[in-house]
SESE-381418 format. One record per residue (C-alpha): residue number from 1; x, y, z. Coordinates in steps of 0.5 Angstrom, whole numbers, plus 500, padded with zeros to 3 digits. Example, Ala and Ser with C-alpha at 12.3 -4.5 7.8 and 13.67 -1.06 7.14 Angstrom:
REM residues 2
<num: 1	c1: 525	c2: 491	c3: 516>
<num: 2	c1: 527	c2: 498	c3: 514>
//
This chain:
REM residues 127
<num: 1	c1: 500	c2: 500	c3: 500>
<num: 2	c1: 503	c2: 507	c3: 498>
<num: 3	c1: 503	c2: 512	c3: 503>
<num: 4	c1: 501	c2: 519	c3: 501>
<num: 5	c1: 504	c2: 525	c3: 503>
<num: 6	c1: 500	c2: 532	c3: 503>
<num: 7	c1: 503	c2: 538	c3: 501>
<num: 8	c1: 501	c2: 545	c3: 500>
<num: 9	c1: 498	c2: 545	c3: 493>
<num: 10	c1: 498	c2: 552	c3: 490>
<num: 11	c1: 503	c2: 558	c3: 491>
<num: 12	c1: 498	c2: 562	c3: 494>
<num: 13	c1: 497	c2: 557	c3: 500>
<num: 14	c1: 505	c2: 557	c3: 500>
<num: 15	c1: 504	c2: 565	c3: 501>
<num: 16	c1: 499	c2: 565	c3: 506>
<num: 17	c1: 503	c2: 560	c3: 510>
<num: 18	c1: 509	c2: 565	c3: 510>
<num: 19	c1: 505	c2: 571	c3: 511>
<num: 20	c1: 502	c2: 567	c3: 517>
<num: 21	c1: 509	c2: 566	c3: 520>
<num: 22	c1: 511	c2: 573	c3: 519>
<num: 23	c1: 505	c2: 575	c3: 523>
<num: 24	c1: 507	c2: 571	c3: 528>
<num: 25	c1: 514	c2: 573	c3: 528>
<num: 26	c1: 512	c2: 580	c3: 528>
<num: 27	c1: 507	c2: 580	c3: 533>
<num: 28	c1: 512	c2: 577	c3: 538>
<num: 29	c1: 518	c2: 582	c3: 536>
<num: 30	c1: 513	c2: 587	c3: 537>
<num: 31	c1: 511	c2: 585	c3: 544>
<num: 32	c1: 519	c2: 585	c3: 546>
<num: 33	c1: 520	c2: 592	c3: 542>
<num: 34	c1: 514	c2: 596	c3: 545>
<num: 35	c1: 516	c2: 594	c3: 552>
<num: 36	c1: 517	c2: 602	c3: 553>
<num: 37	c1: 510	c2: 603	c3: 551>
<num: 38	c1: 507	c2: 599	c3: 556>
<num: 39	c1: 503	c2: 593	c3: 557>
<num: 40	c1: 497	c2: 595	c3: 553>
<num: 41	c1: 501	c2: 596	c3: 547>
<num: 42	c1: 505	c2: 590	c3: 548>
<num: 43	c1: 499	c2: 585	c3: 549>
<num: 44	c1: 495	c2: 588	c3: 544>
<num: 45	c1: 501	c2: 588	c3: 538>
<num: 46	c1: 502	c2: 580	c3: 540>
<num: 47	c1: 494	c2: 578	c3: 541>
<num: 48	c1: 493	c2: 582	c3: 534>
<num: 49	c1: 499	c2: 579	c3: 530>
<num: 50	c1: 497	c2: 572	c3: 533>
<num: 51	c1: 489	c2: 573	c3: 531>
<num: 52	c1: 491	c2: 576	c3: 524>
<num: 53	c1: 496	c2: 570	c3: 523>
<num: 54	c1: 490	c2: 565	c3: 525>
<num: 55	c1: 485	c2: 569	c3: 520>
<num: 56	c1: 490	c2: 568	c3: 515>
<num: 57	c1: 491	c2: 561	c3: 516>
<num: 58	c1: 484	c2: 559	c3: 516>
<num: 59	c1: 483	c2: 562	c3: 509>
<num: 60	c1: 489	c2: 557	c3: 506>
<num: 61	c1: 487	c2: 550	c3: 504>
<num: 62	c1: 491	c2: 547	c3: 510>
<num: 63	c1: 487	c2: 551	c3: 515>
<num: 64	c1: 480	c2: 549	c3: 511>
<num: 65	c1: 482	c2: 542	c3: 511>
<num: 66	c1: 483	c2: 543	c3: 519>
<num: 67	c1: 476	c2: 546	c3: 520>
<num: 68	c1: 474	c2: 540	c3: 516>
<num: 69	c1: 477	c2: 535	c3: 520>
<num: 70	c1: 475	c2: 538	c3: 526>
<num: 71	c1: 468	c2: 538	c3: 524>
<num: 72	c1: 468	c2: 530	c3: 522>
<num: 73	c1: 471	c2: 529	c3: 529>
<num: 74	c1: 466	c2: 532	c3: 532>
<num: 75	c1: 461	c2: 529	c3: 528>
<num: 76	c1: 464	c2: 522	c3: 530>
<num: 77	c1: 464	c2: 524	c3: 537>
<num: 78	c1: 457	c2: 525	c3: 537>
<num: 79	c1: 456	c2: 518	c3: 534>
<num: 80	c1: 460	c2: 514	c3: 540>
<num: 81	c1: 455	c2: 511	c3: 545>
<num: 82	c1: 458	c2: 512	c3: 552>
<num: 83	c1: 457	c2: 507	c3: 558>
<num: 84	c1: 453	c2: 508	c3: 563>
<num: 85	c1: 455	c2: 510	c3: 570>
<num: 86	c1: 453	c2: 503	c3: 572>
<num: 87	c1: 457	c2: 500	c3: 567>
<num: 88	c1: 463	c2: 504	c3: 568>
<num: 89	c1: 463	c2: 502	c3: 575>
<num: 90	c1: 462	c2: 495	c3: 574>
<num: 91	c1: 468	c2: 495	c3: 569>
<num: 92	c1: 472	c2: 499	c3: 574>
<num: 93	c1: 471	c2: 494	c3: 579>
<num: 94	c1: 473	c2: 488	c3: 575>
<num: 95	c1: 479	c2: 491	c3: 573>
<num: 96	c1: 481	c2: 492	c3: 580>
<num: 97	c1: 479	c2: 485	c3: 582>
<num: 98	c1: 483	c2: 482	c3: 576>
<num: 99	c1: 489	c2: 486	c3: 578>
<num: 100	c1: 489	c2: 484	c3: 585>
<num: 101	c1: 488	c2: 477	c3: 583>
<num: 102	c1: 494	c2: 477	c3: 578>
<num: 103	c1: 498	c2: 480	c3: 584>
<num: 104	c1: 496	c2: 474	c3: 588>
<num: 105	c1: 498	c2: 469	c3: 583>
<num: 106	c1: 505	c2: 473	c3: 582>
<num: 107	c1: 506	c2: 473	c3: 589>
<num: 108	c1: 504	c2: 466	c3: 590>
<num: 109	c1: 508	c2: 464	c3: 584>
<num: 110	c1: 514	c2: 468	c3: 586>
<num: 111	c1: 514	c2: 464	c3: 593>
<num: 112	c1: 513	c2: 457	c3: 590>
<num: 113	c1: 519	c2: 458	c3: 586>
<num: 114	c1: 523	c2: 461	c3: 592>
<num: 115	c1: 521	c2: 455	c3: 596>
<num: 116	c1: 523	c2: 450	c3: 590>
<num: 117	c1: 530	c2: 453	c3: 588>
<num: 118	c1: 532	c2: 455	c3: 595>
<num: 119	c1: 530	c2: 450	c3: 600>
<num: 120	c1: 529	c2: 444	c3: 595>
<num: 121	c1: 535	c2: 445	c3: 590>
<num: 122	c1: 540	c2: 449	c3: 594>
<num: 123	c1: 538	c2: 447	c3: 601>
<num: 124	c1: 539	c2: 454	c3: 603>
<num: 125	c1: 535	c2: 454	c3: 610>
<num: 126	c1: 533	c2: 460	c3: 614>
<num: 127	c1: 533	c2: 465	c3: 609>
//
């Protein structure tokens, strides 16, 4: 089965993604360069640059595919049949009981092998 690699399809989408990167870098640079102007100017430039970057990203083809993926994922999540509280508690109790039973089995196996090797085969008593 051949694997497919999805790439940015058009030059306009590549340009949009470059603009997104520049807006993010510009917002971060403005945040640090506007330190003398006060926190309102700093945070405004950062949030503004990031918001513009998000808007430009969602107008590109990868952004549209991301939105479509989110919609499809939400649609699939709504199809899931979640277990009832009673079923969840029963399954949790089963897992705990199995864990305790397995721990006891492993402990008994360890003690049995310890007895066989140390007491019967090697003859080491008083361990």
